[in-house]
C-alpha positions as CSV (number, residue, x, y, z in Angstrom):
1,M,-19.5,-13.2,-24.5
2,N,-15.8,-15.8,-23.6
3,M,-14.1,-13.1,-25.1
4,W,-15.5,-10.4,-23.6
5,R,-14.7,-12.3,-20.2
6,F,-11.9,-13.0,-20.9
7,K,-10.1,-9.4,-21.0
8,R,-12.7,-8.8,-18.5
9,K,-10.5,-10.8,-16.4
10,V,-6.9,-9.8,-18.1
11,F,-8.2,-6.1,-17.1
12,Q,-8.6,-6.8,-13.4
13,V,-6.0,-8.6,-13.2
14,E,-3.8,-5.6,-14.9
15,T,-6.1,-3.1,-12.5
16,I,-4.9,-4.6,-9.2
17,L,-1.4,-4.9,-9.9
18,I,-1.6,-1.2,-10.8
19,A,-3.6,0.0,-7.5
20,V,-0.9,-2.7,-5.3
21,I,2.1,-0.9,-7.1
22,M,0.2,3.0,-6.2
23,A,-0.9,2.3,-3.5
24,S,2.7,0.6,-1.2
25,T,4.0,3.8,-3.0
26,A,2.0,6.2,-1.8
27,I,2.1,4.6,1.5
28,A,6.3,4.7,1.5
29,Q,6.5,7.6,0.1
30,T,4.6,8.9,2.9
31,S,6.2,6.8,5.5
32,D,9.2,8.1,4.2
33,S,8.7,12.1,4.7
34,T,8.1,11.7,8.0
35,A,11.1,8.6,9.0
36,T,13.6,9.0,6.9
37,G,13.2,11.6,4.1
38,G,13.5,9.7,1.6
39,K,16.8,8.6,1.1
40,T,18.6,7.6,-1.6
41,S,22.2,6.7,-2.7
42,V,23.9,5.2,-5.1
43,K,25.1,2.3,-2.6
44,L,21.2,1.9,-1.9
45,S,20.4,1.2,-4.9
46,Q,23.1,-0.7,-5.9
47,E,22.7,-3.4,-3.2
48,V,19.1,-3.5,-3.9
49,I,19.6,-4.5,-7.9
50,N,22.2,-6.9,-6.5
51,P,20.7,-10.3,-6.7
52,T,23.2,-11.9,-4.1
53,S,22.7,-9.1,-1.4
54,L,21.4,-10.6,1.4
55,A,17.6,-9.2,2.4
56,W,14.1,-11.0,2.6
57,Q,12.1,-9.3,-0.8
58,L,9.1,-9.7,-2.1
59,Q,8.6,-9.3,-5.6
60,L,5.9,-8.3,-8.1
61,E,6.0,-8.4,-11.7
62,E,3.7,-8.2,-14.3
63,F,5.0,-9.1,-17.8
64,T,2.4,-7.7,-20.4
65,I,2.6,-9.3,-24.0
66,F,1.2,-7.9,-27.3
67,D,3.3,-9.4,-30.0
68,T,3.8,-13.5,-29.2
69,E,5.7,-15.3,-32.3
70,G,2.7,-17.7,-35.0
71,A,-0.5,-16.5,-31.8
72,D,-2.6,-13.7,-32.0
73,G,-4.4,-12.0,-28.3
74,F,-3.3,-11.0,-25.4
75,A,-0.6,-12.6,-23.1
76,Q,0.8,-11.8,-20.0
77,N,3.1,-13.9,-16.8
78,F,2.2,-12.4,-14.2
79,R,5.1,-13.7,-11.3
80,V,5.8,-13.2,-7.3
81,R,8.9,-14.2,-6.3
82,G,9.6,-14.4,-2.9
83,I,13.1,-14.7,-1.0
84,I,14.8,-15.7,2.3
85,P,18.3,-14.6,2.9
86,L,20.6,-17.4,5.1
87,K,23.6,-15.9,6.9
88,K,24.8,-19.2,7.6
89,G,22.7,-22.5,6.0
90,F,21.6,-25.3,8.5
91,L,23.6,-28.0,5.9
92,V,25.9,-25.7,3.9
93,P,27.3,-23.8,6.3
94,L,27.7,-20.1,3.8
95,P,25.6,-17.5,3.1
96,Q,22.9,-18.5,1.1
97,L,19.4,-17.5,-0.7
98,I,16.4,-19.8,-1.1
99,R,14.2,-18.0,-3.7
100,V,10.0,-19.2,-4.4
101,I,8.5,-18.2,-7.8
102,G,5.0,-18.6,-8.8
103,F,4.0,-17.1,-12.0
104,L,-0.6,-16.3,-13.4
105,N,-0.1,-16.6,-16.8
106,T,-2.3,-15.8,-19.6
107,A,-1.7,-17.7,-23.2
108,P,-2.0,-15.9,-26.1
109,G,-6.1,-16.0,-26.6
110,G,-6.1,-18.5,-24.3
111,P,-6.8,-19.3,-20.8
112,T,-5.6,-17.6,-17.9
113,G,-4.3,-19.8,-14.6
114,L,-1.5,-20.9,-12.6
115,G,1.9,-21.3,-14.3
116,D,5.0,-23.8,-13.1
117,V,6.8,-23.1,-9.3
118,T,10.4,-23.0,-9.5
119,L,12.5,-23.2,-6.4
120,N,16.2,-22.0,-6.3
121,Q,19.1,-21.9,-4.0
122,F,22.1,-19.8,-4.5
123,F,24.8,-20.4,-2.0
124,I,27.7,-17.0,-1.6
125,L,30.8,-19.6,-1.9
126,A,33.3,-16.4,-2.4
127,K,33.4,-12.2,-2.0
128,K,35.9,-10.3,-2.7
129,H,36.7,-6.0,-3.3
130,W,35.3,-6.6,-7.1
131,G,32.4,-8.5,-5.9
132,Q,31.3,-12.5,-5.6
133,F,30.8,-16.2,-6.5
134,G,28.0,-18.1,-6.3
135,A,26.1,-21.7,-7.0
136,G,23.1,-23.5,-6.4
137,W,20.4,-24.8,-7.8
138,N,16.8,-24.8,-9.7
139,L,13.8,-27.1,-9.5
140,T,11.0,-26.0,-11.5
141,I,7.8,-28.4,-10.9
142,P,5.2,-28.9,-13.3
143,T,2.0,-26.7,-11.2
144,A,0.4,-25.1,-14.4
145,S,-2.6,-25.6,-14.3
146,H,-2.8,-25.6,-18.5
147,D,-0.9,-27.4,-20.9
148,E,-0.6,-23.6,-22.5
149,L,1.0,-22.2,-19.8
150,G,3.8,-24.7,-18.2
151,S,5.8,-27.4,-19.0
152,P,4.6,-30.6,-17.9
153,Q,8.1,-32.2,-16.6
154,W,9.7,-31.7,-13.5
155,Q,13.4,-29.7,-14.5
156,L,16.3,-29.8,-12.5
157,G,19.9,-27.8,-13.1
158,P,22.3,-25.8,-12.2
159,A,22.9,-22.9,-11.1
160,F,25.9,-20.0,-11.5
161,T,26.4,-16.2,-10.4
162,I,29.3,-14.2,-10.2
163,T,28.6,-10.4,-10.0
164,F,30.8,-7.2,-10.2
165,T,30.4,-3.9,-8.1
166,N,33.7,-2.6,-7.9
167,L,33.0,-0.4,-10.7
168,G,32.1,3.3,-9.3
169,N,28.7,3.9,-10.7
170,W,28.0,0.9,-13.0
171,Q,27.2,-3.0,-11.7
172,M,27.4,-5.8,-13.5
173,Y,26.5,-9.6,-13.1
174,W,25.4,-12.4,-14.8
175,I,23.4,-15.5,-14.0
176,W,23.3,-18.7,-15.8
177,E,20.5,-21.2,-15.3
178,N,19.9,-25.3,-16.6
179,F,17.2,-26.9,-16.8
180,F,17.1,-30.9,-17.6
181,S,14.0,-32.8,-17.2
182,I,13.9,-35.6,-15.4
183,S,10.6,-36.8,-15.3
184,H,8.2,-38.7,-18.5
185,N,11.2,-38.0,-20.8
186,D,9.7,-41.0,-22.7
187,E,6.3,-39.4,-23.0
188,Y,7.4,-35.6,-23.8
189,G,10.9,-36.5,-24.5
190,T,14.4,-35.2,-22.5
191,N,14.8,-31.8,-22.7
192,G,17.9,-29.4,-21.3
193,Y,18.5,-25.3,-22.0
194,A,20.4,-22.9,-20.5
195,V,19.4,-19.5,-19.3
196,V,21.8,-17.0,-19.3
197,Q,21.8,-13.5,-17.9
198,P,24.3,-10.6,-18.5
199,N,23.2,-7.6,-16.5
200,I,24.7,-3.9,-16.9
201,F,23.4,-0.8,-14.5
202,Y,24.4,2.5,-13.8
203,T,23.0,4.1,-10.8
204,W,22.5,7.7,-9.8
205,S,22.5,9.6,-6.2
206,N,19.3,10.9,-7.1
207,G,17.7,6.9,-6.6
208,I,17.5,6.6,-10.8
209,Y,19.0,3.2,-12.4
210,A,19.2,1.8,-15.7
211,G,20.2,-1.1,-16.9
212,M,19.9,-4.1,-19.3
213,E,18.7,-7.8,-17.4
214,P,17.5,-9.8,-20.2
215,E,17.2,-13.1,-20.1
216,W,19.0,-15.9,-23.1
217,Q,18.1,-19.1,-23.7
218,I,20.4,-21.9,-25.4
219,D,18.8,-25.0,-26.0
220,F,21.0,-28.3,-25.4
221,K,19.8,-30.7,-27.5
222,T,19.0,-28.7,-31.0
223,G,21.6,-26.2,-30.7
224,K,18.7,-23.3,-30.7
225,V,19.2,-19.9,-29.5
226,A,16.2,-17.0,-28.6
227,F,18.1,-13.9,-27.6
228,P,15.5,-10.9,-26.3
229,L,17.0,-7.4,-25.2
230,D,16.1,-5.1,-22.5
231,F,15.8,-1.5,-21.5
232,R,15.2,-1.4,-17.3
233,V,14.2,2.3,-15.6
234,G,14.0,2.1,-12.5
235,Y,13.8,4.0,-9.0
236,V,15.2,2.9,-5.4
237,W,14.8,4.7,-2.1
238,S,14.4,3.7,1.3
239,G,11.7,4.5,4.4
240,K,10.8,1.7,7.4
241,L,11.9,-0.3,4.4
242,K,13.9,-0.5,0.5
243,Y,11.4,0.0,-2.8
244,N,12.7,-0.4,-6.0
245,A,9.7,0.4,-8.7
246,Y,10.9,0.0,-12.5
247,I,9.3,-0.7,-16.5
248,E,11.2,-2.3,-19.0
249,P,10.3,-2.9,-22.4
250,E,12.0,-5.7,-23.9
251,V,12.0,-7.1,-27.9
252,M,13.5,-10.6,-29.5
253,A,16.5,-9.7,-31.3
254,I,17.3,-13.3,-32.2
255,R,15.4,-16.4,-32.4
256,S,16.8,-19.2,-34.0
257,E,13.8,-20.3,-36.5
258,G,11.4,-23.2,-35.0
259,Y,12.4,-21.8,-31.3
260,T,9.6,-22.4,-29.1
261,R,10.7,-21.7,-25.5
262,N,10.0,-18.6,-26.1
263,P,7.5,-17.2,-28.1
264,N,8.0,-13.8,-27.5
265,N,8.4,-10.9,-29.8
266,F,7.4,-7.4,-27.5
267,G,5.9,-6.6,-24.5
268,I,6.3,-4.4,-21.0
269,R,7.4,-5.8,-17.7
270,F,6.0,-3.5,-14.7
271,G,7.8,-4.1,-11.4
272,F,7.6,-3.1,-8.1
273,R,9.7,-4.9,-4.5
274,W,10.5,-4.5,-1.0
275,Y,13.7,-5.4,0.5
276,L,14.0,-6.5,4.4
277,P,17.7,-6.5,5.6
278,M,18.4,-9.3,8.1
């Protein structure tokens, strides 16, 4: 009976997500046909998928995990990310993006509940003809409702990004984030790791794009790594707002023996994003 309730809860979460995406897509397509004709272009797609674009954003992403190392049962991560753009900050007079990221997670065969919350701030330090360079910081707040759904430690670290946008239909950007534990080190030990995202995308004029956006993890303390590979196919269009919908299968390519921070062997991401330019 408990397992049935668990499966029903997961099904409800995914049903709600699919319904929201389908409804939003239908509304967007209706407004597009009457307002702007559903405009698509290479320039629009590259602007939308560029992580340093100054735009208000709401991003929803469901990561359905079908195979977890050393564990049985269904798992998932539902991410909500809001992005606040500032052309000039109050304390630092530079263009910047503030990201607030929350999760609703399900552990393999275990509980469903809140995950950790991450705050991120990126400053655009230089904008050249070839692209942009930025730097900032990450703060992870241990808000998980169960031990299996997040970290028990506060984490803080620097972050860097570089984008290459003058590549025709291609676009490439790298993100390097660092996380170092700053609480409960006596109880859980010190932790430090990096998340590196090598992102490469190709865009077509009809709004379709394809590429990769994996998150590679490197543990500073043990030297162990986890290198997944993914392939994203998405569609970008504009109406009253700008929209981005995508699907992204992911498989674990390389994982050091005993590395537990990313135990996912195979899963599929489904995402939908709204953009409102400044």
